[in-house]
BABA-668492 format. One record per residue (C-alpha): x, y, z. Coordinates in steps of 0.001 Angstrom, whole numbers, plus 500000, padded with zeros to 6 digits. Layout:
# BABA-668492
XYZ;...
# end
This chain:
# BABA-668492
055724225755929569;053290223306928018;054712219907927218;054018220161923461;055730223577923293;058736222185925131;058984219158922807;058603221358919730;061316223734920945;063593220835921845;063111219284918391;063826222614916702;067092223021918569;068063219407917979;067918219945914202;069981223148914346;073323221326913903;071959219542910817;070673222809909354;073969224605910074;075979221736908592;073885221837905407;074287225606905144;078065225297905494;078114222580902797;076156224843900435;078577227689900996;081528225339900470;080072224066897185;079981227529895588;082961228254893322;085291230781894931;087694231285892028;087184232454888473;087380230021885595;087347229962881812;085273227683879599;086773227446876123;084808227880872924;083090224646871972;083414223130875452;081148222567878428;082256223067882026;081679219585883505;080146217269880965;081586218361877619;078693218152875177;075414216480876070;073307215194873189;069647215508874082;067497212537873110;063873213326873655;061664216054872274;064627217230870194;068119215989869336;070134219060870232;073638219435871646;073872221150875023;077033222607876553;076725223796880151;079048226809880459;078272227754884074;076490225211886219;074266225642889227;077042223700890959;079324226720890405;076839229248891795;075062227258894493;072023227102892238;071734230852891652;072650230883887952;073197228529885033;074372229413881528;074318227001878617;074799226970874868;072533224867872704;073148223834869109;069750223110867595;069498220219865116;065746219601865214;063909221786862709;060214221987863506;060696220818867093;061504222465870412;060361222416874008;056706221842874883;054773224444876843;056003224399880455;056465226612883539;059385227306885884;058168228378889308;061468229548890808;063550230724887871;063561233327885133;065142232436881795;066798234508879092;067655233220875630;069998234936873198;069796233710869602;073238233254868019;072240231557864746;069012230462863092;065341231253863547;062999230317866385;059420230916867440;058958231516871179;055631231530872978;055522233392876298;052098233313877904;049699234066875044;052216236015872916;054351234599870079;057750236092869213;059680235511865974;063360235315866934;066552235375864849;070298235922865321;070995238830867668;067565238749869352;067143238199873092;064021237132874965;063118237192878669;060892234420880049;059602235307883531;059003232634886143;055418231418886555;054591232173882896;054071229218880523;056519229241877631;057771227109874752;059942227444871668;060209225838868244;063247225803865965;062204227135862547;065510227019860639;067396223892859579;069973224503862337;070410227102865046;072306228053868152;071321229948871281;072630230723874737;070365230267877718;070615231956881098;068659230781884114;068492232693887389;066832231158890436;065280232880893419;065944231120896684;063032229949898794;062961231746902110;
# end
């Protein structure tokens, strides 16, 4: 066996306990029991008031902490008419938004979608997207699913 191959193999095996320990931690961090999040509440942080592009109220209903990063669900109360999220891309996650109240304009790739209460939109990963709140107030639920790197 060549020396470099031996050293590489030795290094690979020496990191195995660290890798296994991390994997066990990830499995331990996933919620193993059901839970309820009451109306008007967030799971861990209560309500988060966003202070940036918009001043909306975010309630995380199911966190990536609950699902080991596989899924997150949030509810957003929109208080920023004429504003929203700038055009951006998620490389590892799809998003779904369900409009509960109000009117929004979503851009997905090159296509614009007028959205109102009861409408649902799918935003695939790797596709630029943005939204703007058109009504005075609004509310929507967001769902984010992540594909694991392999």
